[in-house]
ROROKE-315881 format. One line per field, with one value per residue: z negated, x, y negated of N, C-alpha, C, O, CB in turn. Coordinates in steps of 0.2 Angstrom, whole numbers, always signed. Glycine has a CB too. Example, Ala and Ser with C-alpha at 12.3 -4.5 7.8 and 13.67 -1.06 7.14 Angstrom:
2
n.z	-39,-35
n.x	+66,+64
n.y	+28,+11
ca.z	-39,-36
ca.x	+62,+68
ca.y	+22,+5
c.z	-39,-39
c.x	+66,+64
c.y	+16,+0
o.z	-42,-40
o.x	+71,+67
o.y	+17,-6
cb.z	-45,-29
cb.x	+57,+70
cb.y	+22,+3
end
This chain:
272
n.z	-330,-322,-308,-309,-297,-286,-285,-276,-264,-247,-243,-253,-253,-241,-244,-253,-245,-236,-246,-250,-238,-235,-246,-245,-240,-228,-213,-216,-217,-213,-222,-233,-236,-240,-252,-259,-261,-266,-260,-250,-235,-223,-225,-227,-214,-206,-211,-208,-195,-191,-197,-189,-176,-178,-179,-192,-197,-189,-178,-176,-161,-158,-170,-175,-188,-200,-201,-206,-198,-184,-187,-202,-206,-202,-211,-223,-223,-223,-235,-243,-240,-244,-257,-275,-282,-275,-278,-289,-282,-273,-282,-287,-275,-273,-284,-281,-269,-274,-282,-273,-262,-249,-236,-240,-239,-239,-233,-224,-217,-202,-192,-178,-181,-190,-203,-210,-227,-236,-237,-241,-237,-236,-241,-232,-216,-204,-199,-198,-194,-199,-202,-215,-209,-197,-185,-182,-173,-178,-175,-175,-185,-202,-213,-205,-201,-214,-220,-210,-213,-225,-223,-224,-217,-206,-201,-198,-188,-178,-176,-172,-161,-151,-151,-145,-140,-136,-131,-139,-143,-141,-152,-154,-158,-146,-143,-148,-154,-161,-168,-177,-184,-191,-199,-208,-215,-221,-229,-238,-244,-249,-245,-231,-216,-205,-193,-184,-175,-171,-169,-162,-171,-184,-199,-210,-225,-233,-246,-254,-260,-273,-279,-295,-293,-285,-272,-257,-252,-247,-242,-247,-242,-238,-227,-215,-206,-199,-200,-213,-221,-219,-215,-225,-236,-238,-242,-256,-262,-264,-278,-284,-276,-278,-291,-289,-281,-290,-298,-289,-286,-295,-292,-281,-283,-290,-279,-270,-275,-275,-285,-288,-283,-294,-292,-288,-302,-303,-299,-310,-310,-309,-318,-313
n.x	+402,+410,+403,+399,+406,+397,+402,+397,+394,+395,+406,+415,+418,+424,+436,+442,+446,+455,+464,+469,+475,+484,+492,+499,+514,+514,+503,+486,+475,+458,+453,+461,+458,+445,+447,+454,+446,+435,+422,+408,+410,+404,+401,+414,+419,+411,+413,+427,+427,+422,+431,+443,+438,+438,+450,+457,+461,+471,+473,+484,+491,+493,+492,+480,+479,+475,+481,+488,+481,+483,+477,+474,+487,+492,+484,+488,+501,+500,+494,+504,+514,+509,+505,+501,+513,+523,+530,+538,+545,+552,+560,+569,+576,+582,+590,+599,+605,+611,+621,+628,+631,+627,+614,+600,+588,+571,+564,+552,+547,+537,+528,+538,+548,+556,+550,+551,+548,+551,+563,+579,+588,+606,+616,+626,+630,+631,+620,+605,+588,+575,+559,+546,+538,+544,+552,+563,+574,+574,+585,+597,+599,+604,+594,+584,+589,+592,+579,+573,+581,+577,+564,+552,+558,+553,+544,+554,+561,+552,+550,+562,+564,+556,+560,+564,+580,+588,+603,+612,+624,+642,+644,+631,+621,+616,+614,+603,+607,+618,+613,+604,+613,+620,+609,+607,+620,+618,+607,+613,+623,+617,+616,+616,+624,+626,+637,+640,+630,+618,+619,+632,+647,+640,+638,+630,+623,+613,+602,+591,+574,+566,+551,+543,+541,+551,+550,+556,+552,+555,+568,+583,+594,+610,+617,+629,+640,+654,+666,+665,+660,+667,+663,+669,+670,+657,+652,+657,+647,+637,+633,+628,+617,+609,+605,+596,+587,+581,+574,+566,+558,+548,+540,+533,+528,+515,+507,+509,+510,+498,+485,+483,+469,+459,+456,+441,+432,+432,+417,+407,+403,+386,+378,+366
n.y	+107,+121,+129,+146,+158,+168,+184,+193,+187,+183,+175,+176,+189,+190,+182,+190,+201,+195,+190,+203,+208,+197,+199,+211,+220,+226,+230,+234,+248,+251,+260,+259,+245,+246,+253,+244,+233,+238,+239,+243,+254,+251,+237,+231,+234,+226,+213,+212,+212,+200,+191,+194,+191,+177,+174,+174,+186,+199,+213,+227,+231,+245,+254,+249,+244,+231,+214,+198,+185,+172,+160,+161,+162,+149,+141,+146,+141,+128,+125,+129,+120,+108,+110,+109,+111,+105,+92,+97,+107,+99,+91,+100,+104,+92,+90,+100,+96,+85,+91,+99,+90,+91,+93,+102,+115,+123,+137,+147,+163,+163,+172,+174,+164,+152,+142,+126,+122,+113,+99,+91,+78,+74,+60,+57,+50,+58,+69,+80,+78,+86,+88,+94,+108,+109,+120,+133,+145,+163,+172,+165,+157,+154,+155,+162,+174,+179,+181,+190,+201,+205,+210,+224,+239,+245,+235,+225,+231,+232,+218,+213,+220,+214,+201,+185,+181,+169,+161,+149,+143,+148,+157,+163,+176,+186,+199,+212,+224,+220,+210,+217,+225,+215,+211,+222,+221,+209,+211,+220,+212,+201,+187,+176,+169,+155,+153,+142,+145,+142,+127,+120,+116,+116,+123,+135,+142,+153,+159,+172,+168,+175,+183,+188,+201,+205,+203,+196,+180,+168,+157,+148,+136,+128,+116,+109,+99,+107,+100,+94,+104,+118,+136,+144,+136,+134,+146,+147,+140,+149,+154,+143,+140,+152,+150,+139,+145,+154,+145,+139,+149,+150,+140,+144,+157,+157,+154,+164,+177,+188,+194,+211,+220,+229,+247,+254,+263,+280,+289,+297,+314,+321,+333,+344
ca.z	-331,-316,-307,-308,-290,-285,-282,-271,-259,-241,-243,-258,-250,-235,-246,-256,-240,-234,-250,-250,-232,-236,-252,-244,-236,-222,-212,-220,-213,-215,-228,-238,-238,-244,-258,-262,-263,-269,-256,-245,-229,-217,-227,-225,-207,-203,-213,-205,-188,-191,-198,-183,-171,-179,-179,-198,-197,-183,-178,-173,-154,-157,-176,-176,-195,-201,-203,-206,-191,-184,-191,-209,-207,-203,-217,-229,-223,-224,-242,-246,-239,-248,-264,-281,-284,-270,-281,-293,-277,-270,-286,-287,-269,-274,-288,-277,-264,-278,-284,-267,-258,-242,-235,-242,-237,-241,-227,-224,-210,-199,-186,-176,-182,-197,-204,-216,-232,-239,-235,-244,-233,-239,-239,-226,-210,-199,-202,-194,-197,-199,-207,-217,-204,-191,-184,-179,-171,-183,-173,-175,-191,-209,-216,-201,-202,-221,-220,-206,-216,-231,-222,-224,-212,-200,-198,-196,-182,-172,-174,-169,-154,-147,-153,-140,-142,-131,-133,-140,-143,-139,-157,-155,-158,-142,-142,-153,-158,-165,-174,-181,-188,-196,-204,-213,-219,-225,-235,-243,-248,-252,-242,-224,-214,-198,-191,-178,-170,-168,-166,-162,-176,-190,-203,-215,-229,-236,-251,-254,-265,-274,-284,-300,-291,-281,-265,-254,-249,-244,-242,-249,-238,-237,-220,-215,-201,-201,-202,-220,-224,-215,-218,-231,-242,-239,-246,-263,-265,-266,-285,-285,-272,-281,-297,-287,-278,-296,-300,-283,-285,-300,-289,-275,-285,-291,-272,-265,-278,-275,-290,-285,-285,-296,-288,-292,-306,-300,-301,-314,-307,-313,-318,-312
ca.x	+404,+411,+398,+403,+404,+394,+407,+394,+393,+399,+412,+420,+420,+429,+442,+445,+449,+461,+470,+472,+480,+490,+497,+503,+520,+513,+497,+482,+470,+451,+452,+465,+455,+439,+449,+457,+441,+429,+416,+405,+414,+401,+402,+421,+420,+407,+417,+434,+426,+421,+438,+447,+435,+439,+458,+460,+465,+472,+474,+489,+490,+493,+489,+474,+478,+474,+487,+487,+480,+487,+473,+476,+494,+492,+480,+493,+507,+498,+493,+510,+518,+505,+503,+502,+520,+527,+534,+542,+550,+556,+565,+574,+580,+585,+595,+603,+609,+616,+627,+633,+633,+625,+608,+597,+581,+567,+560,+548,+546,+531,+529,+545,+551,+558,+547,+553,+543,+554,+570,+581,+594,+612,+617,+630,+627,+630,+615,+600,+582,+570,+553,+543,+533,+548,+553,+570,+574,+577,+591,+603,+600,+605,+588,+580,+593,+591,+572,+572,+585,+573,+558,+552,+562,+549,+542,+560,+563,+547,+550,+569,+564,+553,+562,+568,+587,+592,+610,+613,+631,+646,+643,+625,+620,+610,+613,+599,+610,+623,+609,+602,+619,+621,+604,+609,+625,+615,+603,+618,+627,+612,+616,+617,+627,+626,+643,+639,+627,+612,+621,+640,+649,+636,+638,+624,+623,+606,+601,+584,+570,+562,+546,+545,+541,+557,+549,+559,+547,+557,+576,+585,+600,+614,+620,+633,+645,+660,+671,+664,+659,+668,+660,+672,+668,+649,+652,+658,+640,+631,+630,+623,+611,+605,+602,+591,+582,+577,+570,+561,+553,+543,+535,+530,+525,+508,+503,+511,+509,+491,+483,+480,+462,+459,+452,+434,+433,+428,+410,+406,+398,+381,+376,+359
ca.y	+114,+123,+134,+153,+160,+175,+189,+197,+182,+185,+171,+178,+196,+188,+179,+196,+205,+191,+191,+210,+208,+193,+201,+217,+219,+230,+230,+239,+251,+250,+264,+255,+239,+248,+255,+238,+228,+242,+237,+249,+254,+246,+230,+229,+234,+220,+206,+212,+210,+193,+188,+195,+186,+169,+172,+174,+192,+202,+220,+230,+234,+252,+257,+246,+241,+224,+210,+191,+181,+165,+154,+162,+160,+141,+139,+147,+137,+121,+125,+130,+114,+103,+113,+105,+111,+101,+88,+101,+110,+94,+89,+106,+103,+85,+91,+105,+91,+81,+95,+102,+85,+92,+94,+108,+116,+128,+139,+154,+167,+162,+175,+175,+158,+150,+135,+122,+120,+106,+98,+85,+76,+72,+53,+56,+47,+63,+74,+82,+76,+90,+87,+100,+110,+110,+126,+135,+152,+167,+176,+161,+153,+158,+157,+167,+181,+182,+183,+196,+206,+208,+213,+231,+241,+246,+229,+222,+234,+230,+211,+212,+223,+210,+194,+181,+179,+164,+159,+141,+142,+154,+161,+165,+184,+187,+206,+214,+229,+217,+207,+223,+227,+210,+211,+227,+218,+203,+214,+222,+207,+196,+180,+175,+163,+153,+151,+138,+150,+137,+121,+119,+112,+115,+129,+135,+147,+154,+165,+173,+167,+182,+183,+192,+208,+207,+202,+190,+176,+162,+156,+141,+135,+122,+116,+103,+99,+110,+95,+93,+111,+125,+141,+147,+132,+135,+153,+145,+137,+154,+155,+137,+141,+157,+147,+135,+150,+157,+139,+138,+155,+148,+135,+148,+163,+157,+154,+170,+184,+189,+199,+217,+222,+236,+252,+256,+268,+286,+290,+304,+320,+322,+340,+346
c.z	-324,-315,-306,-301,-291,-281,-276,-264,-253,-241,-248,-256,-245,-238,-250,-251,-237,-239,-250,-244,-233,-242,-251,-239,-229,-220,-215,-216,-216,-222,-234,-241,-242,-251,-262,-265,-266,-267,-252,-239,-223,-219,-225,-218,-203,-204,-209,-197,-187,-192,-192,-177,-172,-180,-186,-200,-190,-183,-174,-166,-154,-164,-178,-184,-195,-204,-203,-198,-191,-188,-199,-210,-207,-209,-223,-229,-224,-232,-246,-246,-244,-255,-270,-284,-280,-273,-285,-288,-274,-275,-287,-281,-270,-278,-286,-272,-269,-281,-278,-263,-251,-242,-236,-240,-239,-235,-229,-217,-208,-192,-184,-177,-189,-198,-210,-220,-235,-237,-238,-240,-238,-237,-234,-220,-204,-202,-197,-198,-195,-204,-209,-211,-197,-191,-180,-178,-177,-181,-174,-180,-198,-212,-212,-202,-209,-222,-216,-210,-222,-230,-223,-217,-205,-197,-195,-189,-176,-171,-170,-161,-149,-148,-147,-143,-138,-135,-133,-140,-141,-145,-158,-154,-153,-141,-148,-157,-163,-171,-179,-187,-193,-201,-209,-218,-224,-231,-240,-247,-252,-250,-234,-222,-206,-197,-184,-172,-167,-165,-167,-167,-183,-193,-208,-219,-233,-240,-252,-261,-266,-279,-290,-298,-287,-274,-263,-250,-245,-244,-243,-246,-239,-230,-219,-208,-203,-203,-210,-224,-220,-219,-224,-237,-243,-243,-253,-266,-266,-273,-287,-282,-275,-287,-294,-284,-284,-298,-295,-283,-290,-297,-283,-278,-286,-284,-268,-268,-279,-280,-286,-288,-288,-292,-292,-296,-303,-303,-305,-310,-312,-312,-317,-315
c.x	+405,+405,+402,+401,+402,+399,+404,+393,+398,+406,+417,+422,+425,+436,+445,+449,+455,+466,+473,+477,+486,+495,+500,+509,+520,+505,+493,+477,+463,+450,+455,+462,+449,+441,+451,+452,+435,+422,+414,+409,+410,+402,+409,+422,+417,+412,+424,+433,+425,+427,+443,+444,+437,+446,+461,+463,+466,+473,+480,+487,+489,+489,+482,+473,+477,+480,+484,+486,+483,+483,+474,+483,+495,+489,+485,+499,+506,+497,+499,+514,+515,+502,+504,+509,+525,+532,+540,+548,+555,+562,+570,+579,+584,+591,+601,+608,+614,+622,+631,+635,+631,+618,+606,+590,+578,+563,+557,+548,+539,+531,+536,+550,+552,+554,+549,+547,+545,+561,+572,+588,+600,+612,+622,+627,+626,+626,+610,+593,+576,+565,+550,+538,+537,+550,+560,+569,+576,+583,+597,+603,+600,+599,+584,+583,+591,+584,+570,+575,+581,+566,+558,+555,+558,+546,+548,+562,+559,+548,+557,+568,+561,+555,+566,+574,+591,+599,+610,+620,+635,+645,+636,+624,+614,+609,+609,+602,+615,+619,+607,+607,+620,+615,+605,+615,+622,+611,+608,+621,+623,+613,+617,+620,+625,+632,+643,+636,+621,+615,+629,+642,+645,+637,+632,+625,+616,+606,+593,+581,+565,+557,+548,+544,+547,+556,+552,+554,+549,+565,+577,+592,+603,+617,+624,+637,+651,+666,+671,+663,+661,+664,+663,+671,+661,+648,+652,+652,+635,+629,+626,+616,+606,+602,+596,+585,+578,+572,+564,+556,+547,+538,+531,+526,+517,+503,+504,+509,+501,+489,+481,+473,+462,+454,+446,+435,+429,+422,+410,+401,+392,+378,+369,+357
c.y	+117,+129,+141,+155,+167,+180,+193,+193,+184,+181,+174,+185,+194,+186,+185,+200,+201,+191,+198,+210,+204,+195,+207,+216,+223,+229,+235,+242,+250,+254,+261,+249,+241,+250,+248,+233,+231,+240,+243,+248,+250,+239,+227,+229,+228,+214,+206,+210,+203,+189,+189,+191,+179,+168,+172,+180,+194,+209,+222,+232,+241,+255,+255,+244,+234,+220,+202,+188,+175,+159,+155,+160,+152,+138,+140,+143,+130,+120,+126,+123,+108,+105,+108,+105,+108,+97,+91,+104,+105,+92,+94,+105,+97,+86,+96,+100,+87,+85,+98,+96,+86,+94,+101,+109,+122,+131,+146,+157,+165,+165,+177,+169,+157,+143,+132,+120,+114,+106,+91,+84,+73,+64,+52,+54,+53,+69,+75,+80,+81,+90,+94,+102,+112,+117,+128,+142,+156,+170,+172,+157,+157,+160,+163,+173,+184,+185,+189,+202,+209,+210,+220,+234,+242,+240,+225,+224,+232,+223,+210,+214,+218,+202,+191,+180,+175,+162,+151,+139,+149,+159,+165,+173,+185,+194,+208,+219,+225,+213,+212,+225,+222,+210,+216,+224,+213,+206,+217,+218,+202,+189,+181,+169,+162,+150,+148,+142,+146,+131,+121,+114,+111,+123,+129,+142,+148,+160,+166,+170,+172,+180,+188,+199,+210,+205,+195,+186,+170,+162,+149,+141,+128,+122,+109,+104,+103,+106,+93,+100,+116,+130,+144,+143,+133,+141,+152,+142,+143,+154,+149,+138,+147,+154,+143,+139,+153,+151,+138,+144,+154,+143,+138,+154,+163,+158,+160,+176,+185,+195,+205,+219,+229,+241,+253,+262,+275,+287,+297,+309,+321,+329,+340,+352
o.z	-320,-319,-302,-299,-295,-275,-272,-259,-254,-239,-246,-257,-245,-236,-249,-252,-236,-237,-251,-244,-231,-242,-255,-234,-225,-224,-217,-211,-222,-226,-240,-247,-247,-256,-268,-270,-269,-270,-250,-236,-219,-214,-222,-216,-199,-200,-207,-194,-182,-189,-191,-174,-167,-182,-187,-204,-185,-189,-169,-165,-150,-163,-182,-186,-190,-208,-200,-194,-196,-190,-202,-215,-211,-212,-227,-234,-227,-234,-251,-251,-246,-257,-269,-288,-281,-271,-285,-289,-274,-273,-288,-282,-269,-277,-288,-272,-267,-281,-279,-259,-246,-247,-234,-239,-242,-232,-233,-212,-212,-188,-188,-174,-193,-193,-215,-218,-236,-235,-239,-240,-243,-232,-231,-218,-201,-206,-192,-204,-189,-210,-205,-208,-193,-196,-176,-181,-181,-186,-174,-180,-198,-213,-215,-202,-209,-224,-218,-210,-223,-235,-223,-211,-199,-190,-190,-185,-171,-165,-165,-157,-143,-145,-145,-149,-136,-141,-129,-138,-141,-144,-162,-149,-155,-138,-154,-163,-169,-177,-185,-192,-199,-207,-215,-224,-230,-236,-246,-253,-256,-253,-232,-226,-202,-199,-179,-167,-161,-160,-172,-167,-187,-189,-210,-216,-235,-239,-251,-266,-262,-284,-289,-302,-284,-270,-266,-245,-241,-246,-241,-246,-240,-228,-223,-206,-209,-206,-213,-229,-216,-225,-229,-243,-249,-247,-257,-272,-269,-274,-290,-284,-275,-288,-298,-285,-283,-300,-297,-282,-288,-300,-281,-275,-284,-284,-264,-265,-284,-280,-282,-294,-285,-290,-298,-294,-300,-309,-302,-308,-318,-307,-321,-315
o.x	+400,+404,+406,+395,+404,+400,+407,+390,+403,+411,+423,+428,+430,+441,+452,+454,+460,+472,+479,+482,+491,+501,+504,+508,+524,+501,+495,+474,+463,+447,+453,+462,+447,+437,+449,+452,+430,+417,+418,+410,+414,+402,+409,+425,+420,+413,+426,+437,+427,+428,+446,+449,+437,+448,+467,+468,+463,+475,+481,+482,+485,+484,+479,+467,+478,+483,+479,+490,+485,+486,+475,+484,+499,+492,+486,+501,+510,+499,+500,+518,+519,+498,+508,+511,+531,+538,+546,+554,+561,+568,+576,+585,+590,+597,+606,+614,+619,+628,+637,+640,+633,+615,+609,+586,+581,+559,+558,+550,+534,+533,+540,+555,+548,+556,+550,+543,+541,+564,+569,+592,+599,+610,+623,+621,+621,+628,+609,+593,+574,+566,+551,+534,+535,+550,+562,+565,+580,+587,+603,+608,+598,+598,+581,+579,+590,+583,+566,+573,+581,+562,+563,+553,+561,+546,+547,+563,+561,+548,+557,+570,+563,+551,+570,+575,+596,+599,+608,+621,+632,+647,+635,+626,+608,+604,+611,+601,+615,+620,+607,+606,+621,+617,+603,+614,+624,+612,+606,+622,+625,+610,+620,+619,+623,+634,+645,+638,+619,+613,+632,+640,+646,+636,+630,+628,+613,+609,+589,+584,+562,+558,+553,+547,+547,+561,+552,+551,+545,+568,+573,+596,+600,+619,+622,+638,+653,+670,+676,+666,+656,+663,+659,+670,+659,+643,+649,+652,+630,+623,+621,+611,+600,+596,+591,+579,+572,+567,+558,+550,+541,+532,+526,+521,+514,+498,+500,+506,+499,+492,+477,+472,+465,+449,+445,+439,+423,+421,+413,+396,+393,+377,+365,+351
o.y	+115,+133,+141,+155,+171,+179,+196,+196,+186,+184,+175,+187,+198,+188,+185,+202,+204,+191,+198,+213,+206,+194,+210,+211,+222,+228,+241,+238,+248,+251,+261,+247,+237,+248,+247,+231,+228,+239,+247,+243,+247,+235,+222,+224,+225,+210,+201,+207,+200,+184,+184,+188,+175,+163,+171,+180,+192,+211,+218,+235,+244,+259,+258,+242,+230,+223,+201,+190,+172,+155,+150,+156,+149,+133,+135,+140,+127,+115,+122,+121,+104,+102,+103,+101,+109,+97,+90,+104,+106,+91,+92,+105,+97,+84,+96,+101,+87,+82,+98,+96,+82,+95,+106,+104,+127,+127,+150,+153,+166,+162,+180,+169,+160,+138,+136,+117,+109,+111,+87,+88,+70,+62,+47,+57,+53,+73,+71,+80,+80,+90,+99,+97,+115,+121,+124,+146,+154,+171,+175,+152,+163,+166,+167,+178,+189,+190,+193,+207,+215,+211,+224,+231,+240,+239,+222,+221,+231,+221,+206,+211,+218,+198,+194,+177,+177,+162,+148,+134,+154,+165,+169,+175,+185,+196,+208,+220,+227,+213,+210,+227,+223,+208,+215,+225,+213,+204,+216,+219,+199,+185,+186,+164,+166,+144,+150,+142,+148,+129,+123,+108,+107,+128,+124,+147,+143,+166,+161,+169,+174,+176,+191,+204,+216,+206,+190,+189,+168,+167,+144,+146,+123,+128,+104,+110,+102,+108,+92,+100,+119,+130,+146,+145,+134,+142,+155,+142,+141,+154,+150,+137,+146,+156,+143,+138,+154,+153,+138,+143,+156,+143,+136,+155,+167,+160,+162,+181,+182,+200,+204,+219,+233,+239,+253,+267,+274,+286,+302,+306,+322,+331,+337,+353
cb.z	-335,-315,-302,-313,-285,-282,-287,-273,-261,-234,-245,-265,-248,-231,-251,-259,-235,-232,-257,-249,-225,-237,-258,-240,-240,-222,-205,-226,-212,-210,-227,-236,-232,-240,-258,-258,-257,-277,-253,-244,-227,-217,-234,-229,-204,-206,-221,-206,-185,-196,-205,-181,-170,-186,-176,-203,-201,-179,-175,-177,-150,-157,-181,-174,-199,-205,-200,-210,-189,-176,-190,-211,-201,-196,-219,-229,-216,-221,-244,-243,-232,-244,-266,-287,-285,-266,-286,-297,-271,-268,-293,-286,-263,-276,-294,-273,-260,-284,-289,-263,-258,-239,-228,-250,-229,-247,-221,-227,-210,-199,-180,-168,-179,-199,-204,-214,-237,-246,-227,-251,-228,-237,-246,-225,-207,-197,-208,-192,-195,-199,-205,-223,-202,-192,-181,-184,-165,-184,-167,-169,-192,-214,-216,-194,-200,-225,-217,-199,-219,-236,-214,-225,-213,-201,-204,-201,-183,-175,-181,-173,-154,-148,-159,-138,-144,-129,-129,-147,-150,-138,-163,-151,-165,-135,-142,-150,-153,-161,-170,-177,-184,-193,-201,-210,-214,-220,-232,-240,-244,-259,-246,-220,-215,-196,-191,-175,-174,-173,-170,-155,-174,-188,-206,-211,-234,-231,-258,-255,-264,-277,-281,-306,-288,-282,-264,-250,-254,-248,-235,-257,-231,-242,-215,-221,-198,-195,-199,-222,-227,-215,-213,-230,-240,-233,-244,-264,-260,-264,-290,-283,-265,-283,-301,-281,-274,-301,-301,-276,-288,-307,-286,-271,-292,-294,-268,-264,-284,-268,-295,-285,-278,-304,-287,-287,-313,-300,-295,-322,-306,-312,-323,-305
cb.x	+399,+418,+393,+401,+411,+387,+409,+387,+393,+395,+410,+416,+414,+426,+441,+440,+443,+459,+467,+466,+476,+488,+493,+498,+525,+515,+496,+479,+471,+446,+453,+472,+454,+436,+455,+462,+439,+429,+417,+397,+416,+394,+401,+426,+417,+400,+418,+437,+420,+415,+441,+446,+428,+434,+459,+455,+461,+477,+468,+492,+495,+501,+494,+469,+484,+468,+493,+492,+473,+487,+465,+474,+499,+489,+474,+495,+510,+492,+488,+514,+518,+499,+506,+497,+522,+522,+530,+539,+545,+552,+561,+570,+576,+581,+593,+599,+604,+612,+624,+629,+640,+629,+606,+598,+580,+563,+565,+541,+547,+528,+525,+546,+547,+566,+539,+557,+542,+553,+571,+583,+592,+618,+619,+635,+631,+638,+612,+600,+580,+573,+548,+539,+528,+555,+548,+576,+577,+572,+590,+605,+593,+610,+584,+580,+601,+592,+568,+575,+591,+573,+556,+545,+566,+543,+539,+566,+563,+540,+551,+574,+559,+545,+566,+565,+590,+588,+616,+610,+634,+653,+644,+620,+619,+612,+619,+593,+614,+627,+603,+599,+626,+622,+597,+612,+630,+610,+599,+623,+633,+613,+621,+610,+635,+619,+648,+646,+625,+607,+619,+643,+650,+629,+645,+617,+628,+601,+605,+584,+566,+567,+539,+540,+534,+559,+541,+565,+542,+554,+579,+585,+599,+619,+614,+637,+646,+662,+670,+658,+651,+677,+659,+680,+669,+645,+657,+663,+637,+634,+636,+626,+613,+610,+607,+593,+586,+583,+574,+564,+556,+546,+540,+536,+528,+506,+505,+518,+513,+487,+479,+485,+457,+456,+456,+429,+430,+433,+404,+404,+401,+375,+379,+357
cb.y	+117,+126,+132,+158,+159,+175,+194,+201,+175,+183,+164,+178,+200,+183,+174,+200,+206,+183,+189,+215,+207,+185,+201,+222,+222,+237,+230,+235,+259,+252,+271,+253,+234,+254,+260,+234,+224,+241,+231,+249,+261,+248,+229,+234,+240,+219,+206,+219,+214,+190,+191,+202,+187,+167,+165,+173,+197,+198,+224,+235,+231,+255,+256,+250,+243,+222,+211,+187,+181,+163,+155,+169,+163,+138,+144,+154,+138,+119,+131,+136,+112,+100,+119,+106,+118,+98,+83,+106,+113,+87,+88,+113,+103,+80,+94,+110,+86,+78,+102,+107,+84,+98,+93,+109,+116,+127,+140,+153,+175,+154,+171,+177,+152,+150,+136,+116,+126,+106,+98,+86,+71,+75,+49,+62,+42,+66,+72,+89,+68,+97,+81,+99,+105,+106,+129,+133,+153,+172,+179,+158,+148,+154,+152,+165,+181,+177,+177,+195,+203,+203,+211,+234,+247,+251,+225,+223,+242,+231,+207,+216,+230,+210,+194,+175,+186,+158,+162,+140,+139,+152,+158,+162,+187,+184,+209,+217,+234,+211,+203,+229,+228,+203,+212,+233,+215,+198,+221,+226,+204,+196,+175,+176,+165,+148,+157,+136,+156,+136,+115,+118,+105,+113,+131,+135,+147,+155,+163,+180,+160,+187,+185,+190,+210,+213,+202,+192,+175,+156,+158,+140,+137,+121,+117,+102,+92,+115,+88,+89,+111,+126,+146,+147,+124,+134,+158,+141,+131,+161,+155,+131,+144,+163,+143,+130,+156,+159,+132,+137,+162,+145,+129,+150,+165,+151,+149,+170,+184,+191,+197,+223,+222,+235,+259,+257,+266,+293,+290,+303,+326,+317,+344,+346
end
């Protein structure tokens, strides 16, 4: 019989705080976290200090609100890549590759980079070999631009402002104003493209993976040499990619959608 965990233990309290921060689309203030976990303010302040010191959480340079730290991000990424739904996820990608005949991948945003959660290669001899955990830039990849486009606007603006935008090909969007304009376009139409922006001769199309709450948490994409898949042909794959994205959402949602902590019930005033 499994031992019931003590909700008052320091470890469980720390986990609850990390869950609250990781489950929020924006950094959280101390007051918001006190409300979220229904713990005394001094207790929350002390635990947050320990989590920041250990790199599990981080603080904004200006607003001082709390956000996911690098250590927690690595932990979450490792858990996602090696989760129990990995086989199911891989099978969905495998089926997608069989339908489209080209390499497909599942990615997430990690800081200012795109990280591969899973990837299934086509049988064609001309292809790239990127393993789960590999990273590519955001500003010139279809998945990266898509994931940027669906961030909350304030976070997206901050990220783009400090984003490195080196040019890899003649088509790379190295100008941040042009990139910002394309992100607005992507958010409106619901898919993103890489028209030989990262690698000359390679095109890519990506669509969002949304949880039940509508939050975009990942991207599923197809890419191939333009000799086999000109961008125009890749765009015809969007409906099939969207079907796969809906199926993949079911493999990600249990790990991503953090249950919201109920707020503490207001105390009744006692008449004296």
